[in-house]
C-alpha positions as CSV (number, residue, x, y, z in Angstrom):
1,X,-4.8,167.4,80.8
2,X,-6.7,164.8,82.8
3,X,-7.0,164.3,86.5
4,X,-5.7,161.1,87.9
5,X,-9.3,160.1,88.9
6,X,-10.3,159.8,85.2
7,X,-7.5,157.5,84.2
8,X,-8.1,155.0,86.9
9,X,-11.5,154.4,85.4
10,X,-9.7,152.2,82.9
11,X,-10.4,149.5,85.4
12,X,-13.8,148.3,86.6
13,X,-12.6,147.1,89.9
14,X,-14.7,148.8,92.6
15,X,-11.9,148.6,95.1
16,X,-9.7,150.6,92.7
17,X,-12.4,153.1,92.2
18,X,-12.9,153.5,95.9
19,X,-9.1,153.9,96.3
20,X,-9.3,156.6,93.7
21,X,-12.0,158.4,95.5
22,X,-10.1,158.5,98.7
23,X,-6.7,159.0,97.2
24,X,-6.8,162.8,97.8
25,X,-7.3,162.3,101.5
26,X,-4.5,159.8,102.1
27,X,-1.2,161.7,101.5
28,X,-0.6,165.2,103.0
29,X,-2.0,167.6,100.5
30,X,0.0,170.7,101.2
31,X,2.8,170.1,98.8
32,X,0.4,168.8,96.1
33,X,-1.9,171.8,96.4
34,X,1.1,174.2,96.2
35,X,2.4,172.5,93.1
36,X,-1.1,172.5,91.5
37,X,-1.5,176.2,92.3
38,X,1.9,176.9,90.7
39,X,0.9,175.0,87.6
40,X,-2.3,177.0,87.4
41,X,-0.5,180.4,87.8
42,X,2.2,179.5,85.3
43,X,-0.2,178.0,82.8
44,X,-2.5,181.0,82.8
45,X,0.3,183.5,82.7
46,X,2.3,181.8,80.0
47,X,-0.6,180.8,77.7
48,X,-2.3,184.2,78.1
49,X,0.9,186.1,77.3
50,X,1.6,184.2,74.1
51,X,-2.1,184.4,73.2
52,X,-2.1,188.2,73.6
53,X,1.2,188.6,71.6
54,X,-0.3,186.7,68.7
55,X,-3.7,188.4,68.8
56,X,-1.9,191.8,68.6
57,X,-0.4,190.6,65.3
58,X,-3.5,189.9,63.2
59,X,-1.7,190.5,59.9
60,X,0.9,187.8,60.9
61,X,-1.8,185.4,61.8
62,X,-3.7,186.1,58.6
63,X,-0.5,185.5,56.6
64,X,0.4,182.2,58.4
65,X,-2.7,180.0,58.9
66,X,-0.6,177.6,61.0
67,X,-0.7,180.1,63.9
68,X,-4.5,179.3,64.2
69,X,-3.5,175.9,65.5
70,X,-1.2,177.6,68.1
71,X,-4.1,179.9,69.1
72,X,-6.4,177.0,69.4
73,X,-4.1,175.1,71.7
74,X,-3.4,178.2,73.9
75,X,-7.1,178.8,74.3
76,X,-7.8,175.2,75.2
77,X,-5.0,175.2,77.8
78,X,-6.4,178.4,79.4
79,X,-10.0,177.1,79.5
80,X,-8.9,173.8,81.0
81,X,-6.9,175.3,83.9
82,X,-9.5,178.1,84.6
83,X,-12.4,175.7,84.7
84,X,-10.8,172.6,86.2
85,X,-8.1,173.5,88.7
86,X,-10.1,175.8,91.1
87,X,-12.7,173.0,91.7
88,X,-10.0,170.4,92.0
89,X,-8.3,172.5,94.6
90,X,-11.5,173.3,96.5
91,X,-12.4,169.6,97.0
92,X,-10.0,167.5,99.0
93,X,-11.9,164.3,98.3
94,X,-14.0,163.7,95.3
95,X,-16.0,161.1,97.3
96,X,-17.1,164.0,99.5
97,X,-18.1,166.4,96.8
98,X,-20.3,169.0,98.4
99,X,-20.8,171.6,95.6
100,X,-23.8,169.8,94.1
101,X,-24.5,167.9,90.9
102,X,-24.3,170.9,88.5
103,X,-20.8,171.7,89.8
104,X,-19.8,168.1,89.5
105,X,-21.0,167.9,85.9
106,X,-19.0,171.1,85.1
107,X,-15.9,169.6,86.8
108,X,-16.2,166.4,84.7
109,X,-16.9,168.5,81.6
110,X,-13.6,170.4,82.1
111,X,-11.7,167.2,82.9
112,X,-13.0,165.1,80.0
113,X,-14.1,167.5,77.3
114,X,-11.8,170.5,77.5
115,X,-8.9,168.3,78.6
116,X,-9.3,166.2,75.5
117,X,-9.7,169.3,73.3
118,X,-6.3,170.4,74.5
119,X,-4.8,166.9,73.8
120,X,-6.4,167.0,70.4
121,X,-4.9,170.4,69.8
122,X,-1.4,168.9,69.9
123,X,-2.5,166.2,67.5
124,X,-3.9,168.8,65.0
125,X,-0.4,170.3,64.8
126,X,1.1,167.0,63.9
127,X,-1.6,166.2,61.4
128,X,-1.0,169.6,59.8
129,X,2.7,168.8,59.4
130,X,2.0,165.4,57.9
131,X,-0.4,167.0,55.4
132,X,2.3,169.6,54.6
133,X,5.1,167.1,53.8
134,X,2.9,164.4,52.3
135,X,1.1,166.6,49.8
136,X,2.9,170.0,49.7
137,X,1.2,171.3,46.5
138,X,-2.3,170.4,47.8
139,X,-1.4,171.9,51.2
140,X,-0.2,175.1,49.6
141,X,-3.4,175.4,47.6
142,X,-5.9,174.6,50.3
143,X,-4.3,175.4,53.7
144,X,-5.9,178.8,54.5
145,X,-7.0,180.6,57.6
146,X,-10.6,179.7,56.9
147,X,-9.8,175.9,56.5
148,X,-7.6,176.0,59.6
149,X,-10.3,177.7,61.7
150,X,-12.9,175.2,60.5
151,X,-10.6,172.2,61.4
152,X,-10.1,173.6,64.9
153,X,-13.8,174.3,65.3
154,X,-14.6,170.8,64.2
155,X,-12.3,169.4,66.9
156,X,-14.2,171.3,69.6
157,X,-17.5,170.2,68.1
158,X,-16.4,166.5,67.9
159,X,-15.3,166.4,71.5
160,X,-18.5,168.0,72.7
161,X,-20.6,165.5,70.7
162,X,-18.6,162.6,72.2
163,X,-18.2,163.8,75.7
164,X,-21.2,165.9,76.7
165,X,-23.8,163.1,76.2
166,X,-21.8,160.9,78.6
167,X,-21.6,163.6,81.2
168,X,-25.4,164.2,80.9
169,X,-26.1,160.5,81.2
170,X,-23.7,160.2,84.2
171,X,-25.5,163.2,85.8
172,X,-28.8,161.4,85.4
173,X,-27.5,158.3,87.2
174,X,-25.8,160.4,90.0
175,X,-29.1,162.3,90.6
176,X,-31.0,159.1,91.0
177,X,-28.4,157.6,93.4
178,X,-27.7,160.9,95.2
179,X,-24.0,160.7,94.4
180,X,-23.0,157.9,96.8
181,X,-19.4,157.7,95.6
182,X,-19.1,161.5,95.1
183,X,-18.2,163.2,91.9
184,X,-17.1,160.3,89.7
185,X,-18.1,158.7,86.4
186,X,-20.2,155.7,87.4
187,X,-18.4,153.0,85.4
188,X,-19.3,150.4,88.0
189,X,-23.0,150.5,87.4
190,X,-23.2,151.4,83.7
191,X,-21.7,149.5,80.8
192,X,-22.4,152.5,78.6
193,X,-20.4,154.8,80.8
194,X,-17.6,152.3,81.1
195,X,-17.3,152.1,77.3
196,X,-17.7,155.9,76.9
197,X,-15.0,156.5,79.5
198,X,-12.5,154.1,77.9
199,X,-13.1,155.7,74.6
200,X,-12.5,159.2,76.1
201,X,-9.3,158.1,77.7
202,X,-8.0,156.6,74.4
203,X,-7.8,160.1,72.9
204,X,-4.6,160.5,74.9
205,X,-3.1,157.2,73.9
206,X,-4.0,157.5,70.2
207,X,-2.8,161.1,70.1
208,X,0.6,160.4,71.6
209,X,1.1,157.3,69.4
210,X,0.4,159.4,66.3
211,X,2.6,162.2,67.4
212,X,5.6,160.0,68.3
213,X,5.2,158.0,65.0
214,X,4.5,161.0,62.9
215,X,7.5,163.1,64.0
216,X,10.2,160.9,62.5
217,X,8.2,160.6,59.2
218,X,7.8,164.4,59.0
219,X,11.5,165.1,59.7
220,X,12.6,162.5,57.2
221,X,10.4,164.0,54.5
222,X,11.6,167.5,55.4
223,X,15.2,166.3,54.9
224,X,14.2,165.2,51.4
225,X,12.6,168.5,50.9
226,X,15.8,170.3,51.7
227,X,17.7,168.2,49.3
228,X,15.2,169.0,46.5
229,X,15.4,172.7,47.5
230,X,19.2,172.7,47.1
231,X,18.7,171.1,43.7
232,X,16.3,174.0,42.9
233,X,18.9,176.5,44.0
234,X,21.4,175.1,41.5
235,X,18.9,175.3,38.6
236,X,19.9,177.7,35.9
237,X,16.3,178.9,35.6
238,X,16.7,179.7,31.9
239,X,13.3,181.1,31.3
240,X,11.5,178.5,33.4
241,X,8.2,179.6,34.9
242,X,4.9,178.1,36.0
243,X,4.4,177.3,32.3
244,X,7.5,175.2,32.4
245,X,7.6,171.4,33.0
246,X,5.9,170.0,36.1
247,X,9.2,168.9,37.7
248,X,10.6,172.4,37.8
249,X,7.4,173.8,39.3
250,X,7.3,171.1,41.9
251,X,11.0,171.9,42.8
252,X,10.1,175.6,43.2
253,X,7.2,174.7,45.5
254,X,9.4,172.5,47.6
255,X,12.0,175.2,47.9
256,X,9.4,177.7,49.1
257,X,7.9,175.3,51.6
258,X,11.4,174.3,52.9
259,X,12.0,178.0,53.7
260,X,8.5,178.6,55.2
261,X,8.5,175.5,57.4
262,X,11.7,175.9,59.4
263,X,9.8,177.3,62.4
264,X,7.1,174.6,62.3
265,X,9.7,171.8,62.0
266,X,11.5,173.1,65.1
267,X,8.1,173.5,66.8
268,X,7.1,169.9,65.9
269,X,10.4,168.5,67.3
270,X,10.1,170.4,70.6
271,X,6.4,169.7,71.0
272,X,6.9,165.9,70.4
273,X,9.8,165.7,72.9
274,X,7.8,167.5,75.6
275,X,4.7,165.3,75.0
276,X,7.0,162.2,75.3
277,X,8.4,163.4,78.6
278,X,5.2,164.7,80.2
279,X,2.5,162.3,78.8
280,X,4.3,158.9,78.7
281,X,4.6,158.5,82.5
282,X,0.8,158.8,82.7
283,X,0.2,156.3,80.0
284,X,2.6,153.7,81.6
285,X,1.3,154.3,85.1
286,X,-2.4,154.1,84.4
287,X,-2.2,151.2,82.0
288,X,-0.3,149.4,84.8
289,X,-3.1,150.2,87.1
290,X,-5.5,148.6,84.7
291,X,-3.9,145.2,85.4
292,X,-2.8,145.7,89.0
293,X,-4.4,146.5,92.3
294,X,-1.3,148.1,93.6
295,X,-2.1,151.8,94.0
296,X,0.3,154.5,95.2
297,X,-1.5,157.9,95.8
298,X,1.9,159.7,96.0
299,X,3.0,158.5,92.6
300,X,-0.4,159.3,91.1
301,X,-0.3,162.9,92.3
302,X,3.2,163.4,91.0
303,X,2.3,161.9,87.6
304,X,-0.8,164.1,87.5
305,X,1.3,167.2,88.1
306,X,3.8,166.2,85.4
307,X,1.0,165.5,82.9
308,X,-0.7,168.9,83.5
309,X,2.7,170.7,83.3
310,X,2.5,170.2,79.5
311,X,0.2,173.2,79.4
312,X,3.0,175.3,81.0
313,X,5.6,174.0,78.5
314,X,3.5,174.6,75.4
315,X,3.9,178.4,75.3
316,X,7.6,178.0,76.1
317,X,7.9,175.7,73.1
318,X,6.1,178.3,70.9
319,X,8.5,181.0,72.1
320,X,11.5,178.9,71.3
321,X,10.1,177.9,67.9
322,X,8.8,181.2,66.5
323,X,11.1,184.1,65.8
324,X,8.3,186.6,66.0
325,X,7.6,185.7,69.6
326,X,11.2,185.2,70.6
327,X,12.2,188.6,69.2
328,X,9.3,190.2,71.1
329,X,10.8,189.0,74.3
330,X,14.3,190.1,73.2
331,X,13.0,193.6,72.6
332,X,10.7,193.6,75.7
333,X,12.6,191.3,78.1
334,X,10.6,192.3,81.3
335,X,6.9,192.9,81.0
336,X,6.1,193.9,77.4
337,X,5.0,197.4,78.5
338,X,6.3,199.0,75.4
339,X,4.6,196.5,73.0
340,X,1.2,196.7,74.5
341,X,1.4,200.4,75.2
342,X,0.6,200.0,78.9
């Protein structure tokens, strides 16, 4: 969920940075603004709807700790769009940012910190699935609502620890120079900020690589789990219990996990495919800009819209993957009036 200005900071070429600053004023902005407003409306509507549905099912969330990851991602998406998009729409040109330094720092905070938290929220889901298939017994014993909540909280803390000091340092430099280039991260005059900025952008690259590499591994392991579960089904179970031999116990655990993880497997597949389609163009385009001075503001804007559209797709993926959400819409196909008692 990054704006195109941030990714262009992969390069230290001042000409490119100035091109970035003026990019919003080059093409006609009417169509872009309409699309960005549409993204904002759909993201807030879809994410808040699924969030409310899950929050109105506390027993279901308490029974299934995995839903905490879903809530975490929905909240991050909402915070990002609510904090970031209005300022982005209000300012036609970041080089002519007129809202002052505090607003600029808040804008960069939403762009870098909350945007990366949203990206990391996708990664947490994949890491959870890797844990589930790589160590199913350990996962079953230790994966609780408390642990899941702690992991999500740690992701927010880590991003704030990494990102906020850079934003504060950048604000110090901008206050001394009176923001000559507008609301930007001053990677030109600060090696520290250049390194910090590159590290912040690598969250996207690393997250997508792990997701794309992890999905085939998880699905392959799950196929093996289903085979073991079928073997467990054919077991005569003549007096076997948890006091029986270890292999029988492991088979029973695998069978239960195979039944419980059908929804999360479907979710993982859909989420990985959506990430591939909506994040990969940004990775390719902005890595290309790191090695080329050719800059097309129209392409940049389109890629920015596609990338941010992932936040609109996330709740759709959750709806398709989870029966409890899908059945809600089947029973309440219009507005959910009956469910919420409005």
